[in-house]
Backbone bond lengths (Angstrom), bond angles and torsions (degrees), N, CA, C in turn:
res aa  C-N    CA-C-N  psi(-1)  N-CA   C-N-CA  omega(-1)  CA-C   N-CA-C  phi
1 X - - - 1.461 - - 1.525 109.57 -
2 X 1.352 114.60 72.97 1.452 119.47 -177.94 1.515 112.05 -83.95
3 X 1.314 117.38 -25.07 1.458 120.45 -178.70 1.519 110.29 -118.33
4 X 1.326 115.22 157.92 1.459 121.66 176.50 1.524 109.15 -104.70
5 X 1.312 115.96 141.88 1.454 119.62 175.68 1.516 108.74 -152.07
6 X 1.323 115.43 160.49 1.459 121.05 176.08 1.519 108.23 -148.44
7 X 1.312 116.27 127.74 1.461 122.66 178.55 1.524 107.31 -121.19
8 X 1.314 116.76 116.81 1.460 121.98 -173.71 1.519 109.75 -123.18
9 X 1.334 115.68 140.55 1.458 119.44 176.56 1.528 110.27 -153.00
10 X 1.323 115.19 157.95 1.461 121.91 170.94 1.524 108.07 -107.15
11 X 1.321 116.79 131.37 1.459 121.65 -179.49 1.527 108.95 -93.32
12 X 1.319 115.48 96.87 1.462 119.95 -175.60 1.522 111.48 -62.90
13 X 1.347 116.85 -30.24 1.463 119.82 -179.40 1.528 112.30 -69.87
14 X 1.340 117.31 -14.06 1.462 121.67 175.73 1.527 110.60 -116.62
15 X 1.305 115.58 39.17 1.460 120.42 174.98 1.507 115.01 73.19
16 X 1.335 117.66 20.30 1.458 120.23 -179.72 1.514 113.81 88.25
17 X 1.334 117.89 17.22 1.461 121.81 179.06 1.525 110.25 -53.91
18 X 1.348 117.04 127.71 1.463 121.40 -179.86 1.520 110.41 -83.46
19 X 1.339 115.64 138.32 1.459 122.71 -177.90 1.526 108.33 -131.26
20 X 1.336 116.89 129.57 1.463 121.80 -179.40 1.518 109.93 -125.94
21 X 1.328 115.70 134.55 1.463 122.97 171.30 1.520 105.89 -124.84
22 X 1.338 118.05 121.77 1.459 119.41 -172.34 1.521 112.38 -150.62
23 X 1.311 114.39 157.28 1.456 122.45 173.27 1.521 107.77 -135.66
24 X 1.326 116.86 127.50 1.459 121.60 -177.96 1.527 109.73 -132.40
25 X 1.306 114.92 147.75 1.454 120.56 174.96 1.523 110.99 -127.03
26 X 1.338 115.50 -49.24 1.469 120.07 -177.39 1.527 112.52 -103.84
27 X 1.324 117.57 -15.75 1.463 121.11 -178.44 1.524 110.77 -62.39
28 X 1.330 115.65 136.13 1.457 122.06 174.34 1.520 107.93 -126.78
29 X 1.312 116.30 120.31 1.456 120.70 179.29 1.531 109.44 -80.64
30 X 1.319 116.24 129.47 1.461 120.16 175.47 1.525 109.51 -73.08
31 X 1.312 117.38 170.25 1.465 120.47 175.80 1.525 109.14 -59.24
32 X 1.330 115.49 127.45 1.454 119.57 -177.49 1.519 109.66 -156.39
33 X 1.319 115.59 172.37 1.463 121.79 177.93 1.527 108.96 -134.01
34 X 1.325 115.84 157.51 1.458 122.67 173.22 1.526 108.40 -120.64
35 X 1.336 114.85 150.07 1.460 118.70 174.56 1.522 110.92 -65.76
36 X 1.321 116.27 -29.09 1.449 121.04 -178.33 1.518 112.41 -109.76
37 X 1.313 115.40 179.19 1.459 122.10 174.56 1.531 109.30 -74.36
38 X 1.304 117.06 155.12 1.463 122.28 166.80 1.523 106.76 -112.51
39 X 1.332 116.47 115.52 1.461 122.66 179.00 1.521 106.68 -123.61
40 X 1.328 116.55 110.91 1.454 119.18 -172.61 1.515 112.73 -137.89
41 X 1.321 114.89 170.16 1.454 121.05 177.33 1.528 108.53 -131.92
42 X 1.326 116.22 134.15 1.451 121.82 178.44 1.530 108.46 -81.76
43 X 1.315 116.65 119.65 1.459 121.09 -176.73 1.523 112.85 -96.31
44 X 1.333 116.37 -21.50 1.462 119.94 177.59 1.527 108.14 -162.44
45 X 1.329 116.47 151.82 1.456 120.33 -179.35 1.513 111.76 71.68
46 X 1.321 116.33 -148.67 1.463 121.49 179.82 1.524 109.63 -156.13
47 X 1.319 115.60 143.74 1.462 121.64 179.63 1.523 110.28 -111.29
48 X 1.318 116.04 140.88 1.462 122.34 171.53 1.521 107.99 -112.52
49 X 1.319 116.56 137.93 1.461 118.67 178.40 1.524 110.62 -157.03
50 X 1.322 113.90 148.44 1.451 120.83 171.51 1.521 108.28 -90.33
51 X 1.310 115.53 137.79 1.459 121.33 171.05 1.505 106.60 -131.94
52 X 1.333 116.34 113.24 1.461 122.49 -178.61 1.532 112.75 51.65
53 X 1.331 114.96 45.63 1.459 119.52 171.04 1.510 116.16 90.68
54 X 1.330 119.14 -5.14 1.461 121.53 -178.92 1.530 109.63 -115.07
55 X 1.326 116.75 137.55 1.451 121.76 -179.37 1.526 110.32 -86.27
56 X 1.326 116.02 133.30 1.464 121.98 179.79 1.527 109.27 -129.03
57 X 1.330 116.05 152.57 1.454 122.08 175.65 1.520 108.90 -126.02
58 X 1.316 115.89 128.53 1.465 121.38 -179.80 1.520 108.80 -116.80
59 X 1.341 118.11 111.25 1.473 121.36 178.01 1.522 111.49 -84.29
60 X 1.300 115.44 176.41 1.461 122.30 178.41 1.527 111.00 -54.16
61 X 1.329 115.56 131.61 1.455 121.16 177.22 1.510 114.51 95.66
62 X 1.326 118.40 -14.41 1.461 120.68 -178.67 1.526 111.21 -90.13
63 X 1.335 114.88 157.22 1.460 122.75 -179.85 1.526 108.68 -99.71
64 X 1.331 116.87 133.77 1.465 121.29 175.65 1.522 108.91 -103.17
65 X 1.338 115.39 140.23 1.453 121.60 -176.78 1.536 109.63 -133.17
66 X 1.318 115.85 121.84 1.459 121.54 174.92 1.519 106.66 -127.55
67 X 1.328 116.44 124.59 1.456 120.33 179.50 1.527 110.92 -71.86
68 X 1.315 116.21 158.45 1.453 121.12 178.25 1.528 110.25 -58.86
69 X 1.322 115.87 137.29 1.470 123.76 176.95 1.523 113.63 66.75
70 X 1.329 118.10 16.35 1.458 120.61 174.56 1.529 110.01 -88.01
71 X 1.305 115.95 133.48 1.459 120.89 178.58 1.523 108.78 -72.57
72 X 1.330 116.04 130.95 1.456 119.90 -179.28 1.525 110.43 -153.34
73 X 1.325 115.75 168.37 1.458 122.38 178.02 1.530 107.86 -127.25
74 X 1.321 117.03 -165.61 1.452 120.65 175.66 1.518 110.66 -173.32
75 X 1.326 116.49 135.22 1.460 121.42 177.01 1.527 108.10 -162.24
76 X 1.315 115.85 172.76 1.456 120.03 179.56 1.524 110.68 -77.43
77 X 1.331 115.67 140.80 1.463 120.74 175.96 1.522 111.17 -98.04
78 X 1.338 116.53 -6.82 1.472 121.54 179.65 1.521 108.28 -136.34
79 X 1.302 115.48 161.88 1.473 120.79 -174.98 1.524 112.39 -62.13
80 X 1.321 117.01 -32.14 1.470 120.63 -175.58 1.526 113.68 -82.50
81 X 1.333 118.31 -5.43 1.461 120.85 178.78 1.517 112.97 90.04
82 X 1.320 115.62 -162.69 1.465 119.75 179.69 1.523 110.20 -148.45
83 X 1.326 114.69 148.95 1.460 122.03 176.03 1.524 107.57 -121.69
84 X 1.319 116.51 135.42 1.464 118.80 -178.19 1.516 110.54 -152.98
85 X 1.321 114.33 164.47 1.454 122.05 170.77 1.519 108.01 -128.28
86 X 1.325 116.15 147.64 1.464 119.39 -176.00 1.516 110.65 -150.86
87 X 1.324 114.76 153.74 1.462 121.94 169.96 1.520 108.44 -116.96
88 X 1.344 115.92 157.61 1.457 121.24 -175.57 1.534 110.55 -130.55
89 X 1.329 117.40 68.48 1.470 119.23 178.45 1.524 111.11 -69.53
90 X 1.310 117.11 143.20 1.460 121.30 177.48 1.530 109.59 -79.84
91 X 1.336 118.22 162.11 1.473 119.92 174.94 1.523 112.14 -56.48
92 X 1.335 116.58 -36.06 1.462 119.87 179.56 1.524 111.09 -64.89
93 X 1.328 116.26 -39.13 1.468 119.79 178.60 1.519 111.40 -62.26
94 X 1.343 116.66 -45.44 1.467 119.08 -177.33 1.523 111.55 -75.22
95 X 1.321 117.42 -28.58 1.467 119.63 173.98 1.521 110.01 -63.43
96 X 1.319 115.91 -46.28 1.464 120.56 179.67 1.527 110.42 -65.49
97 X 1.319 116.08 -42.36 1.467 120.78 -177.73 1.528 112.29 -64.93
98 X 1.337 117.08 -33.34 1.466 120.95 -172.92 1.525 114.05 -85.90
99 X 1.326 117.38 2.46 1.457 119.29 178.55 1.532 109.96 -60.71
100 X 1.319 114.46 128.01 1.454 119.78 175.20 1.504 114.61 99.07
101 X 1.363 118.42 -20.13 1.460 117.36 177.45 1.525 112.09 -124.33
102 X 1.320 118.79 -34.29 1.473 119.80 175.45 1.531 108.84 -80.97
103 X 1.316 115.08 -56.52 1.468 123.14 171.59 1.523 106.71 -143.72
104 X 1.316 115.31 171.07 1.461 118.83 -178.10 1.522 111.41 -59.00
105 X 1.340 115.73 -42.55 1.460 120.01 -176.44 1.524 112.65 -102.17
106 X 1.329 117.94 4.47 1.445 121.00 -179.04 1.522 111.92 83.11
107 X 1.314 116.01 157.95 1.462 121.14 179.29 1.518 109.18 -158.83
108 X 1.318 115.86 145.60 1.463 119.94 176.64 1.525 108.38 -70.51
109 X 1.329 118.84 122.66 1.466 120.61 -176.08 1.526 111.79 -76.12
110 X 1.313 115.46 164.36 1.459 122.87 173.81 1.520 107.38 -128.05
111 X 1.325 115.62 126.08 1.462 121.59 -178.13 1.527 109.40 -103.17
112 X 1.338 118.16 109.75 1.467 120.11 -177.90 1.524 113.38 -71.80
113 X 1.336 117.65 -28.15 1.453 121.31 -178.05 1.526 110.83 -95.24
114 X 1.324 115.70 135.10 1.462 120.21 178.66 1.522 111.69 -82.81
115 X 1.332 117.10 -28.76 1.467 122.40 -179.88 1.524 108.54 -130.39
116 X 1.316 116.35 129.11 1.464 121.64 -177.97 1.528 109.20 -120.52
117 X 1.326 115.82 128.04 1.467 121.14 173.91 1.524 107.41 -101.68
118 X 1.320 116.40 100.99 1.460 123.56 -176.79 1.526 106.95 -144.58
119 X 1.347 117.17 83.17 1.475 120.74 -171.99 1.525 114.46 -54.69
120 X 1.328 117.44 -41.51 1.457 119.76 -179.35 1.513 112.24 -63.95
121 X 1.326 115.98 -46.44 1.453 120.17 179.53 1.527 110.94 -67.55
122 X 1.329 116.81 -37.49 1.465 120.71 178.98 1.528 110.36 -62.19
123 X 1.319 116.83 -39.62 1.460 120.52 178.59 1.533 110.48 -65.26
124 X 1.334 116.26 -42.27 1.466 119.95 178.00 1.522 110.76 -64.91
125 X 1.332 116.43 -39.62 1.455 121.49 179.84 1.537 110.46 -64.28
126 X 1.338 116.33 -38.84 1.465 120.70 177.98 1.524 110.92 -63.60
127 X 1.327 116.68 -40.34 1.467 120.82 177.06 1.530 109.73 -62.84
128 X 1.329 116.17 -42.48 1.460 120.53 178.58 1.531 110.98 -60.08
129 X 1.326 116.89 -46.40 1.459 120.89 -178.23 1.525 111.26 -63.36
130 X 1.327 117.07 -38.15 1.460 120.07 175.34 1.525 110.98 -61.39
131 X 1.318 115.69 -42.47 1.462 120.98 -179.10 1.528 111.23 -66.84
132 X 1.334 116.73 -42.40 1.457 120.49 -178.13 1.522 111.90 -63.55
133 X 1.306 116.82 -24.92 1.467 121.52 -178.40 1.521 112.33 -83.17
134 X 1.336 116.89 -1.74 1.462 121.15 -178.21 1.529 110.83 -105.30
135 X 1.307 115.35 162.81 1.463 121.12 176.69 1.530 110.10 -83.45
136 X 1.338 115.09 156.51 1.469 122.25 172.60 1.546 112.08 66.95
137 X 1.323 116.32 -161.73 1.464 123.99 -178.45 1.527 113.17 54.72
138 X 1.342 116.65 43.47 1.456 120.58 -175.10 1.529 111.90 -59.18
139 X 1.318 117.84 -45.69 1.456 120.68 -177.87 1.527 111.14 -61.36
140 X 1.326 116.56 -41.93 1.466 120.81 178.19 1.528 110.42 -65.59
141 X 1.330 116.71 -41.99 1.462 120.60 177.94 1.527 111.08 -59.07
142 X 1.324 116.29 -49.43 1.457 120.65 -178.69 1.526 111.09 -61.39
143 X 1.317 115.93 -41.50 1.463 120.53 -178.40 1.519 111.66 -65.55
144 X 1.330 116.62 -48.19 1.464 120.33 -178.75 1.515 111.52 -69.48
145 X 1.323 117.35 -36.11 1.473 121.76 176.71 1.529 110.10 -61.81
146 X 1.321 116.84 -47.93 1.462 121.01 -179.79 1.519 111.33 -63.10
147 X 1.315 117.55 -46.44 1.463 120.25 -176.69 1.530 111.20 -67.95
148 X 1.333 117.80 -36.93 1.463 120.88 179.84 1.521 111.48 -69.32
149 X 1.328 116.61 -44.80 1.468 119.67 178.96 1.529 110.82 -66.82
150 X 1.333 116.64 -36.25 1.467 119.50 177.85 1.522 110.07 -62.97
151 X 1.315 116.91 -43.34 1.463 121.53 178.81 1.527 110.44 -62.66
152 X 1.317 117.03 -44.23 1.462 121.56 179.64 1.530 110.92 -61.72
153 X 1.309 116.58 -46.39 1.466 120.96 -177.45 1.529 111.28 -66.96
154 X 1.319 116.62 -45.53 1.460 119.78 -177.99 1.531 112.24 -66.29
155 X 1.323 116.98 -34.19 1.465 120.21 -178.45 1.529 113.33 -84.23
156 X 1.338 117.17 -37.06 1.467 118.43 -165.59 1.524 115.37 -125.82
157 X 1.324 118.69 -3.70 1.457 120.14 178.40 1.525 110.54 -93.82
158 X 1.290 115.80 155.21 1.463 123.11 176.15 1.520 108.94 -134.23
159 X 1.315 115.09 164.27 1.456 118.83 172.50 1.524 107.89 -78.91
160 X 1.324 118.09 133.11 1.466 119.11 178.43 1.525 111.05 -58.50
161 X 1.315 115.41 145.81 1.458 119.54 177.34 1.529 110.04 -65.03
162 X 1.314 115.54 145.00 1.457 119.51 178.19 1.523 109.60 -59.59
163 X 1.314 115.50 133.90 1.456 119.97 -177.44 1.526 110.69 -68.99
164 X 1.321 115.04 132.87 1.459 120.01 176.55 1.523 108.97 -76.70
165 X 1.338 117.07 154.23 1.475 119.21 176.67 1.525 110.62 -54.90
166 X 1.329 115.78 137.72 1.452 120.31 -177.32 1.523 111.30 -77.72
167 X 1.323 115.14 140.27 1.457 119.72 172.25 1.528 108.49 -71.21
168 X 1.338 116.16 157.79 1.464 119.91 -178.76 1.521 111.96 -57.96
169 X 1.337 116.49 -39.46 1.463 120.08 -179.64 1.520 110.59 -63.43
170 X 1.343 116.93 -41.79 1.454 119.90 179.66 1.523 111.19 -66.56
171 X 1.334 117.42 -39.04 1.458 120.71 177.07 1.519 110.77 -59.19
172 X 1.328 115.88 -43.16 1.460 119.89 -179.90 1.526 111.18 -62.86
173 X 1.316 115.68 -44.48 1.459 119.77 -178.13 1.530 110.41 -64.91
174 X 1.331 117.56 -43.31 1.463 120.50 -179.46 1.529 111.33 -67.33
175 X 1.319 117.44 -30.34 1.465 120.35 174.48 1.528 110.97 -66.25
176 X 1.338 116.07 -40.96 1.461 119.99 177.09 1.529 110.10 -66.05
177 X 1.319 115.78 -40.58 1.468 120.08 177.43 1.526 110.28 -58.57
178 X 1.331 117.45 -44.70 1.463 121.86 179.47 1.529 110.77 -65.34
179 X 1.329 116.19 -37.58 1.461 120.36 178.64 1.528 110.25 -64.29
180 X 1.333 116.93 -43.72 1.459 120.95 178.80 1.528 110.76 -65.13
181 X 1.332 117.04 -38.00 1.460 121.46 178.22 1.530 110.64 -62.00
182 X 1.331 116.11 -40.56 1.468 120.66 -178.55 1.530 112.09 -72.53
183 X 1.329 117.01 -20.39 1.470 121.71 -178.05 1.524 109.72 -127.56
184 X 1.333 116.11 46.73 1.468 121.36 -169.09 1.529 114.12 -66.00
185 X 1.334 118.73 -15.66 1.464 120.07 179.86 1.524 112.20 -85.99
186 X 1.313 117.44 -10.21 1.467 120.75 -176.84 1.524 112.01 -74.59
187 X 1.320 114.92 156.06 1.457 121.58 168.06 1.519 107.27 -95.41
188 X 1.320 116.09 115.46 1.458 120.80 -176.31 1.522 111.03 -96.38
189 X 1.304 115.08 151.13 1.456 121.97 171.85 1.522 108.72 -101.53
190 X 1.321 116.44 131.87 1.457 120.32 178.15 1.525 110.81 -57.40
191 X 1.304 116.18 -40.84 1.472 119.81 -178.74 1.529 111.37 -66.65
192 X 1.361 116.82 -37.43 1.467 119.33 178.80 1.526 111.22 -68.28
193 X 1.336 116.99 -39.87 1.460 119.93 177.66 1.524 110.85 -65.12
194 X 1.327 116.32 -42.28 1.464 120.16 178.82 1.519 110.62 -63.23
195 X 1.306 116.04 -39.04 1.474 120.80 -179.35 1.525 111.01 -61.85
196 X 1.330 117.23 -33.68 1.465 121.28 179.58 1.530 111.61 -65.39
197 X 1.327 116.24 -23.37 1.467 120.26 179.43 1.523 112.58 -100.93
198 X 1.330 116.06 -8.54 1.459 119.64 -177.46 1.511 113.31 77.85
199 X 1.334 117.13 15.38 1.458 121.89 -179.62 1.523 110.46 -105.22
200 X 1.317 115.44 160.43 1.456 118.87 171.37 1.531 108.14 -70.52
201 X 1.330 116.14 159.79 1.458 119.84 -179.09 1.527 110.69 -59.14
202 X 1.314 117.89 -41.62 1.462 121.85 -178.96 1.525 111.01 -65.52
203 X 1.338 115.87 -44.97 1.464 119.85 -179.56 1.523 110.57 -66.35
204 X 1.330 117.11 -40.73 1.461 120.98 178.51 1.531 110.87 -61.82
205 X 1.336 116.32 -44.07 1.456 120.94 -179.53 1.524 111.04 -59.69
206 X 1.323 116.56 -44.36 1.464 120.92 -179.89 1.527 111.45 -67.16
207 X 1.332 117.13 -41.58 1.458 120.72 -179.43 1.529 111.40 -67.76
208 X 1.327 116.64 -39.13 1.461 119.85 179.87 1.523 109.96 -62.83
209 X 1.320 116.88 -46.57 1.466 119.92 -179.96 1.523 111.16 -65.17
210 X 1.319 116.86 -34.31 1.469 120.72 179.55 1.523 110.83 -64.47
211 X 1.321 117.91 -45.58 1.457 120.52 -173.09 1.534 113.64 -91.10
212 X 1.327 117.72 -25.13 1.467 120.54 -178.53 1.524 111.64 -100.47
213 X 1.333 116.10 -31.86 1.463 119.85 -179.92 1.517 113.39 97.48
214 X 1.319 117.04 -7.66 1.460 123.70 178.51 1.524 108.69 -136.47
215 X 1.323 116.45 160.54 1.460 119.28 171.50 1.524 108.77 -70.59
216 X 1.325 118.90 160.52 1.474 120.14 178.30 1.527 112.12 -55.00
217 X 1.323 117.89 -40.12 1.465 120.25 -179.71 1.524 111.15 -65.69
218 X 1.338 117.30 -47.35 1.465 120.00 -178.61 1.516 111.69 -64.91
219 X 1.344 116.64 -36.22 1.454 118.38 178.55 1.523 110.82 -69.17
220 X 1.335 117.29 -37.30 1.464 120.58 178.50 1.529 110.44 -62.68
221 X 1.324 117.32 -39.37 1.466 120.50 176.59 1.525 110.19 -60.27
222 X 1.352 117.42 -42.66 1.462 120.57 178.92 1.522 111.76 -64.47
223 X 1.326 116.74 -39.80 1.468 120.58 177.68 1.526 109.94 -62.92
224 X 1.324 116.81 -41.59 1.466 120.45 178.82 1.528 111.10 -65.24
225 X 1.328 116.84 -38.70 1.463 120.02 179.16 1.525 111.63 -66.46
226 X 1.328 116.86 -37.72 1.467 119.08 178.03 1.521 110.47 -63.23
227 X 1.329 117.08 -43.53 1.466 120.09 177.27 1.528 110.68 -66.51
228 X 1.330 116.44 -35.67 1.463 120.16 178.95 1.525 110.94 -62.40
229 X 1.325 117.57 -41.34 1.465 120.02 179.78 1.523 110.83 -63.91
230 X 1.324 116.18 -38.25 1.471 119.85 177.32 1.524 110.25 -62.80
231 X 1.329 116.67 -43.75 1.466 120.04 -178.70 1.523 112.06 -68.74
232 X 1.338 116.83 -36.72 1.462 119.32 175.82 1.525 110.67 -63.00
233 X 1.339 116.41 -40.58 1.466 120.28 178.21 1.529 111.66 -62.68
234 X 1.335 116.40 -29.37 1.468 119.96 -178.64 1.523 112.20 -80.44
235 X 1.347 116.82 -3.64 1.459 119.93 175.42 1.511 115.67 100.51
236 X 1.324 118.27 6.87 1.458 120.08 -179.56 1.529 110.90 -75.30
237 X 1.327 115.62 153.36 1.449 122.04 -179.00 1.528 110.90 -74.84
238 X 1.338 115.81 151.10 1.460 120.93 -175.78 1.525 111.79 -58.41
239 X 1.317 116.94 -45.49 1.461 119.79 -177.57 1.527 111.47 -63.07
240 X 1.334 116.88 -35.62 1.464 120.71 178.50 1.529 110.80 -71.51
241 X 1.333 116.23 -39.62 1.467 120.73 179.12 1.523 110.48 -62.69
242 X 1.327 116.13 -43.55 1.463 120.15 178.77 1.522 111.07 -57.05
243 X 1.321 116.04 -44.72 1.457 120.44 -179.24 1.526 111.00 -70.94
244 X 1.322 117.32 -42.37 1.465 121.54 -178.12 1.526 112.38 -63.06
245 X 1.334 116.37 -30.67 1.460 120.46 -172.73 1.530 113.68 -98.79
246 X 1.314 117.19 9.94 1.455 119.52 171.04 1.511 116.25 90.39
247 X 1.345 118.06 10.23 1.459 120.03 177.16 1.525 109.35 -83.51
248 X 1.315 116.27 145.99 1.464 120.22 -173.62 1.522 112.42 -66.54
249 X 1.322 116.99 -33.21 1.466 120.86 176.87 1.530 108.34 -161.64
250 X 1.336 116.09 176.52 1.462 120.34 -175.46 1.523 112.14 -67.54
251 X 1.335 118.26 -36.65 1.471 120.17 -179.96 1.521 110.96 -66.44
252 X 1.329 116.55 -36.23 1.458 121.76 176.10 1.525 110.00 -63.40
253 X 1.323 116.30 -43.63 1.463 121.94 177.32 1.526 111.06 -63.17
254 X 1.340 116.59 -46.40 1.465 120.93 -179.64 1.524 111.49 -58.99
255 X 1.325 116.65 -42.49 1.464 121.10 -177.36 1.524 111.18 -63.54
256 X 1.321 116.77 -47.49 1.474 120.03 179.76 1.524 111.21 -66.52
257 X 1.312 117.33 -39.30 1.469 121.34 -179.53 1.527 109.89 -62.48
258 X 1.326 117.56 -46.40 1.462 121.77 -178.64 1.527 111.01 -65.25
259 X 1.335 117.86 -38.81 1.465 120.81 -179.44 1.523 111.48 -66.26
260 X 1.330 117.43 -29.50 1.463 120.73 -178.70 1.522 112.83 -91.46
261 X 1.330 116.94 -35.78 1.467 120.90 -171.80 1.520 114.00 -104.75
262 X 1.340 117.13 -20.07 1.450 119.30 -176.81 1.513 113.52 80.99
263 X 1.319 117.21 -1.06 1.455 123.90 176.58 1.521 108.37 -136.64
264 X 1.327 116.73 161.60 1.453 121.49 179.02 1.536 110.29 -85.14
265 X 1.339 117.59 163.53 1.475 118.97 173.96 1.527 112.24 -57.23
266 X 1.338 117.16 -34.54 1.468 120.09 178.41 1.524 111.13 -63.75
267 X 1.340 116.71 -43.16 1.463 120.12 177.32 1.528 110.73 -64.82
268 X 1.311 116.37 -36.56 1.465 121.19 178.33 1.528 109.74 -62.70
269 X 1.335 116.54 -44.12 1.454 120.89 178.74 1.521 111.19 -63.88
270 X 1.325 116.54 -41.34 1.474 119.99 178.29 1.523 110.66 -61.27
271 X 1.349 116.22 -37.83 1.450 120.39 178.03 1.512 112.78 -65.58
272 X 1.324 116.61 -31.68 1.464 120.16 178.38 1.527 111.31 -68.74
273 X 1.320 116.23 -28.14 1.468 120.72 -176.30 1.526 112.43 -89.29
274 X 1.357 116.21 -9.49 1.468 118.99 -175.74 1.519 111.22 -76.76
């Protein structure tokens, strides 16, 4: 793995399912989130990544699982880097897909394990990824996709634990998070956000990172990137998306997008057209 590459596409025949094939050696993904799940297989080398504060290592042949909206990173665990392929189904996709076997009406699964060693399933998943990268055979694609995801969910998904009552501090922080999400293009002041909670700036900063997992600034960047991906999917130009989503300029937008996605906005757009 002497060179790095990333090939990204959306499979319109499967509802826009995102598919990534990539090889990285020096790339390091910053803390970021995806609207959908990341379900991938390591084809060579090994990947190291944090998922919700815990470090995991996935060697060749293992399956990586990141739930939707989970904060995670990504980097090489070995000197030679890692090569992998992954799909990014949304919670809505897996809810619809799981009707009849997970629950009667379907449910978005929760994967407690970040790395799964399941050779049989990994082999089936590899066959699926090969098929998804080819033209035609829609019925076969749908059938293998459904059966593979059903196997993954039945073997490795769990029902999320019932949420405990929120502490007052957590409620305040999540309210601020929602406020920032609703006004993601604004430039916020740390002191103004802290004032809304009645906390000092230092205390607010620590509490926000404790309950959200990111600093207010880093989380705002992720919120802007999520909106940017939606706007790119709608056909808007990169320069307009950068401006619409609160980035200072296009190069600033490109840098953050690449650090979170491993591909540039241009590559993302090309994947939408494939």
